[in-house]
Backbone as a printed PyTorch tensor [residue, N CA C, xyz], in Angstrom:
tensor([[[  0.8260,  -1.1880,   0.0000],
         [  0.0000,   0.0000,   0.0000],
         [  0.8690,   1.2490,   0.0000]],

        [[  2.1320,   1.0780,  -0.3220],
         [  3.0600,   2.1920,  -0.3050],
         [  2.5920,   3.3300,  -1.1980]],

        [[  2.1020,   3.0130,  -2.4000],
         [  1.6740,   4.0610,  -3.3210],
         [  0.4700,   4.8300,  -2.7860]],

        [[ -0.3990,   4.1550,  -2.0300],
         [ -1.5600,   4.8340,  -1.4730],
         [ -1.1700,   5.8430,  -0.4000]],

        [[ -0.0500,   5.6060,   0.2770],
         [  0.3580,   6.5090,   1.3530],
         [  0.7100,   7.8920,   0.8220]],

        [[  0.9040,   8.0230,  -0.4760],
         [  1.1790,   9.3210,  -1.0910],
         [ -0.1080,  10.1230,  -1.3100]],

        [[ -1.2560,   9.4710,  -1.2580],
         [ -2.5510,  10.1000,  -1.5220],
         [ -3.1410,  10.6200,  -0.2100]],

        [[ -3.1520,  11.9410,  -0.0450],
         [ -3.6100,  12.5560,   1.2090],
         [ -5.0610,  12.2040,   1.5190]],

        [[ -5.8980,  12.1310,   0.5030],
         [ -7.3130,  11.7970,   0.7270],
         [ -7.4600,  10.3600,   1.2390]],

        [[ -6.6890,   9.4340,   0.6690],
         [ -6.7190,   8.0480,   1.1250],
         [ -6.2570,   7.9390,   2.5770]],

        [[ -5.1570,   8.6040,   2.9120],
         [ -4.6170,   8.5540,   4.2680],
         [ -5.6270,   9.1230,   5.2660]],

        [[ -6.2660,  10.2420,   4.9270],
         [ -7.2780,  10.8340,   5.8140],
         [ -8.4480,   9.8790,   6.0050]],

        [[ -8.8790,   9.2300,   4.9260],
         [ -9.9810,   8.2650,   5.0150],
         [ -9.5950,   7.0680,   5.8730]],

        [[ -8.3660,   6.5850,   5.7120],
         [ -7.8820,   5.4610,   6.5210],
         [ -7.9070,   5.8140,   8.0030]],

        [[ -7.3970,   6.9670,   8.3780],
         [ -7.3700,   7.3740,   9.7820],
         [ -8.7750,   7.5440,  10.3420]],

        [[ -9.7010,   8.0860,   9.5400],
         [-11.0910,   8.2070,  10.0180],
         [-11.6540,   6.8350,  10.3290]],

        [[-11.4060,   5.8560,   9.4590],
         [-11.8970,   4.4970,   9.6720],
         [-11.2810,   3.8360,  10.8880]],

        [[ -9.9870,   4.0240,  11.0720],
         [ -9.3110,   3.4180,  12.2170],
         [ -9.7870,   3.9940,  13.5370]],

        [[-10.2150,   5.2450,  13.5290],
         [-10.6180,   5.9180,  14.7650],
         [-12.1340,   5.9190,  14.9760]],

        [[-12.8930,   5.3010,  14.0830],
         [-14.3470,   5.3040,  14.1800],
         [-14.8190,   4.5020,  15.3920]],

        [[-15.8990,   4.9710,  15.9880],
         [-16.4440,   4.3040,  17.1730],
         [-16.9690,   2.9150,  16.8630]],

        [[-17.3640,   2.6630,  15.6310],
         [-17.9420,   1.3670,  15.2870],
         [-16.9030,   0.3900,  14.7490]],

        [[-15.6200,   0.6780,  14.9660],
         [-14.5700,  -0.2290,  14.5150],
         [-13.6880,  -0.6580,  15.6820]],

        [[-12.9410,  -1.7320,  15.4600],
         [-12.0250,  -2.2540,  16.4710],
         [-10.7150,  -2.5950,  15.7800]],

        [[ -9.6510,  -1.8650,  16.1020],
         [ -8.3440,  -2.1280,  15.5130],
         [ -7.3220,  -2.3270,  16.6130]],

        [[ -6.4530,  -3.3200,  16.4230],
         [ -5.4500,  -3.6940,  17.4130],
         [ -4.0700,  -3.6970,  16.7720]],

        [[ -3.0830,  -3.2630,  17.5260],
         [ -1.6970,  -3.3120,  17.0620],
         [ -1.1530,  -4.7260,  17.2370]],

        [[ -0.2840,  -5.1300,  16.3280],
         [  0.3540,  -6.4450,  16.3850],
         [  1.8240,  -6.2300,  16.7310]],

        [[  2.2600,  -6.8800,  17.7830],
         [  3.6520,  -6.7980,  18.2240],
         [  4.2540,  -8.1990,  18.2930]],

        [[  5.5110,  -8.3010,  17.9440],
         [  6.2980,  -9.5120,  18.1510],
         [  7.3810,  -9.1140,  19.1290]],

        [[  7.2790,  -9.6410,  20.3390],
         [  8.0970,  -9.1890,  21.4610],
         [  7.8210,  -7.6910,  21.6460]],

        [[  8.7890,  -6.8250,  21.4880],
         [  8.5410,  -5.3930,  21.6660],
         [  8.5180,  -4.6210,  20.3510]],

        [[  8.4500,  -5.3370,  19.2390],
         [  8.5410,  -4.6720,  17.9460],
         [  7.1820,  -4.6470,  17.2400]],

        [[  6.7730,  -3.4590,  16.7730],
         [  5.5180,  -3.2760,  16.0550],
         [  5.5960,  -3.9670,  14.7050]],

        [[  4.5830,  -4.7970,  14.4080],
         [  4.5400,  -5.5400,  13.1500],
         [  3.4760,  -5.0210,  12.1940]],

        [[  2.4200,  -4.4110,  12.7400],
         [  1.3160,  -3.9380,  11.9280],
         [  0.0520,  -3.8620,  12.7670]],

        [[ -1.0910,  -3.9900,  12.0910],
         [ -2.3700,  -3.9470,  12.8070],
         [ -3.3590,  -4.9080,  12.1610]],

        [[ -4.3680,  -5.2610,  12.9170],
         [ -5.5000,  -5.9960,  12.3710],
         [ -6.7430,  -5.5000,  13.0750]],

        [[ -7.8820,  -5.7560,  12.4880],
         [ -9.0900,  -5.2610,  13.1280],
         [-10.3590,  -5.6460,  12.4080]],

        [[-11.4260,  -5.0700,  12.9100],
         [-12.7650,  -5.2770,  12.3830],
         [-13.3160,  -3.9140,  12.0240]],

        [[-13.7150,  -3.7510,  10.7510],
         [-14.1220,  -2.4400,  10.2590],
         [-15.4340,  -1.9630,  10.8650]],

        [[-16.4390,  -2.8150,  10.9330],
         [-17.7290,  -2.4370,  11.5160],
         [-18.1320,  -3.4940,  12.5330]],

        [[-18.3350,  -3.0620,  13.7730],
         [-18.6690,  -4.0240,  14.8190],
         [-20.1710,  -4.2010,  14.9950]],

        [[-20.9780,  -3.4240,  14.2750],
         [-22.4330,  -3.4960,  14.4530],
         [-23.1130,  -4.3390,  13.3720]],

        [[-22.4690,  -5.4410,  12.9900],
         [-23.0320,  -6.3430,  11.9940],
         [-22.6770,  -7.7810,  12.3590]],

        [[-23.4950,  -8.7150,  11.8940],
         [-23.2140, -10.1370,  12.1350],
         [-22.2590, -10.7010,  11.0870]],

        [[-21.8790,  -9.8780,  10.0970],
         [-20.9220, -10.2850,   9.0670],
         [-19.8070,  -9.2320,   8.9890]],

        [[-18.9820,  -9.1290,  10.0330],
         [-17.9600,  -8.0930,  10.0670],
         [-16.8250,  -8.3540,   9.0670]],

        [[-16.2580,  -7.2670,   8.5620],
         [-15.1220,  -7.3520,   7.6500],
         [-13.8360,  -7.1950,   8.4440]],

        [[-12.9520,  -8.1630,   8.2920],
         [-11.6640,  -8.0970,   8.9750],
         [-10.6500,  -7.4010,   8.0700]],

        [[ -9.6530,  -6.8030,   8.7020],
         [ -8.5960,  -6.1130,   7.9620],
         [ -7.2620,  -6.3920,   8.6400]],

        [[ -6.2140,  -6.4060,   7.8470],
         [ -4.8740,  -6.5790,   8.4050],
         [ -3.8710,  -5.9050,   7.4850]],

        [[ -2.8550,  -5.3390,   8.0920],
         [ -1.7270,  -4.8060,   7.3400],
         [ -0.4760,  -5.0130,   8.1790]],

        [[  0.4940,  -5.6920,   7.5760],
         [  1.7670,  -5.9660,   8.2450],
         [  2.8850,  -5.2410,   7.5230]],

        [[  3.8970,  -4.8480,   8.2760],
         [  5.1050,  -4.3330,   7.6490],
         [  5.7050,  -5.4490,   6.7990]],

        [[  6.2690,  -5.0860,   5.6780],
         [  6.7520,  -6.0780,   4.7100],
         [  7.7100,  -7.1080,   5.3130]],

        [[  8.5580,  -6.6940,   6.2390],
         [  9.5270,  -7.6480,   6.7860],
         [  8.8900,  -8.7480,   7.6270]],

        [[  7.5880,  -8.6200,   7.9490],
         [  6.8970,  -9.6440,   8.7230],
         [  5.9890, -10.5210,   7.8710]],

        [[  5.9870, -10.3050,   6.5520],
         [  5.1800, -11.1440,   5.6680],
         [  5.7410, -12.5610,   5.6310]],

        [[  4.8570, -13.5370,   5.4450],
         [  5.2760, -14.9160,   5.2290],
         [  5.7990, -15.6500,   6.4470]],

        [[  5.5270, -15.1310,   7.6390],
         [  6.0310, -15.7680,   8.8570],
         [  4.9090, -16.3350,   9.7350]],

        [[  3.6690, -16.2230,   9.2810],
         [  2.5510, -16.7250,  10.0740],
         [  2.0450, -15.7340,  11.1100]],

        [[  2.6450, -14.5640,  11.1930],
         [  2.2420, -13.5630,  12.1890],
         [  0.8340, -13.0590,  11.8990]],

        [[  0.5470, -12.7810,  10.6420],
         [ -0.7850, -12.3060,  10.2620],
         [ -1.8550, -13.3540,  10.5330]],

        [[ -1.5690, -14.5830,  10.1730],
         [ -2.5110, -15.6780,  10.4280],
         [ -2.8010, -15.7990,  11.9210]],

        [[ -1.7540, -15.8010,  12.7230],
         [ -1.9340, -15.9210,  14.1720],
         [ -2.7260, -14.7450,  14.7370]],

        [[ -2.4330, -13.5440,  14.2630],
         [ -3.1270, -12.3460,  14.7610],
         [ -4.6060, -12.3900,  14.3960]],

        [[ -4.9160, -12.7140,  13.1450],
         [ -6.3190, -12.7650,  12.7270],
         [ -7.0740, -13.8970,  13.4130]],

        [[ -6.4310, -15.0380,  13.5890],
         [ -7.0600, -16.1580,  14.2910],
         [ -7.3980, -15.7660,  15.7220]],

        [[ -6.4630, -15.1260,  16.4090],
         [ -6.7140, -14.6870,  17.7900],
         [ -7.8250, -13.6430,  17.8360]],

        [[ -7.8010, -12.6980,  16.8920],
         [ -8.8420, -11.6610,  16.8440],
         [-10.2220, -12.2840,  16.6380]],

        [[-10.3520, -13.1490,  15.6440],
         [-11.6610, -13.7410,  15.3480],
         [-12.1360, -14.6490,  16.4730]],

        [[-11.2480, -15.4660,  17.0430],
         [-11.6390, -16.3500,  18.1440],
         [-12.1000, -15.5620,  19.3640]],

        [[-11.4100, -14.4850,  19.6750],
         [-11.8140, -13.6510,  20.7960],
         [-13.1090, -12.8970,  20.5180]],

        [[-13.2510, -12.4250,  19.2930],
         [-14.4280, -11.6320,  18.9240],
         [-15.7160, -12.4500,  19.0060]],

        [[-15.6910, -13.6940,  18.5260],
         [-16.9120, -14.5130,  18.5310],
         [-17.3320, -14.9040,  19.9480]],

        [[-16.4540, -14.7720,  20.9130],
         [-16.8330, -15.0170,  22.3070],
         [-17.6780, -13.8830,  22.8650]],

        [[-17.6060, -12.7130,  22.2420],
         [-18.3050, -11.5220,  22.7340],
         [-19.4630, -11.0960,  21.8530]],

        [[-19.4330, -11.4610,  20.5760],
         [-20.4030, -10.9570,  19.6000],
         [-20.9120, -12.1110,  18.7550]],

        [[-22.2080, -12.1000,  18.4360],
         [-22.7660, -13.1100,  17.5380],
         [-22.3330, -12.7990,  16.1070]],

        [[-21.6430, -13.7530,  15.4890],
         [-21.1280, -13.5830,  14.1390],
         [-21.6210, -14.7320,  13.2740]],

        [[-22.1880, -14.4010,  12.1030],
         [-22.5580, -15.4400,  11.1340],
         [-21.3040, -15.9100,  10.3870]],

        [[-20.5280, -14.9620,   9.8990],
         [-19.2660, -15.2400,   9.2300],
         [-18.4920, -13.9300,   9.0890]],

        [[-17.2000, -14.0490,   8.8320],
         [-16.3450, -12.8850,   8.6240],
         [-16.1410, -12.6530,   7.1280]],

        [[-16.0160, -11.4050,   6.7490],
         [-15.6850, -11.0290,   5.3820],
         [-14.2380, -10.5600,   5.3440]],

        [[-13.6060, -10.7190,   4.2020],
         [-12.2470, -10.2230,   4.0250],
         [-12.0980,  -9.7750,   2.5710]],

        [[-11.5020,  -8.6240,   2.3860],
         [-11.2610,  -8.1060,   1.0450],
         [ -9.7530,  -8.0900,   0.8260]],

        [[ -9.3180,  -8.6870,  -0.2730],
         [ -7.8900,  -8.7200,  -0.5880],
         [ -7.6210,  -7.7180,  -1.6880]],

        [[ -6.6570,  -6.8270,  -1.4180],
         [ -6.3430,  -5.7840,  -2.4020],
         [ -4.9400,  -5.9850,  -2.9080]]])
C-alpha cells in the first residue's frame, strides 16, 4: 500500500476508519517490535469485515494468520457472528 500513502485523501480516510467508534483495531507486536495492525471495520453487523496490514519484513512468517485467528476467536466469544468477510487488495 506504499503508493496509497502518497494520496492525502486516502490517508485521511484510513485514519477516520481506524478511529471510528464502530470499529475495532489492534496493534500487532512480536516481542517489543511493532509488526502492523489488524481489526474489524464495523462491529455493528453479524458479518464483520476483517482487515490486516503488516510491515513487509513480517510477511510470510505466520504472524498475520496468528493475529487474525486470535482476533476472530476472541471476537466470537463476545459478539454473535454469522461469518467474517475479508477483502484482498
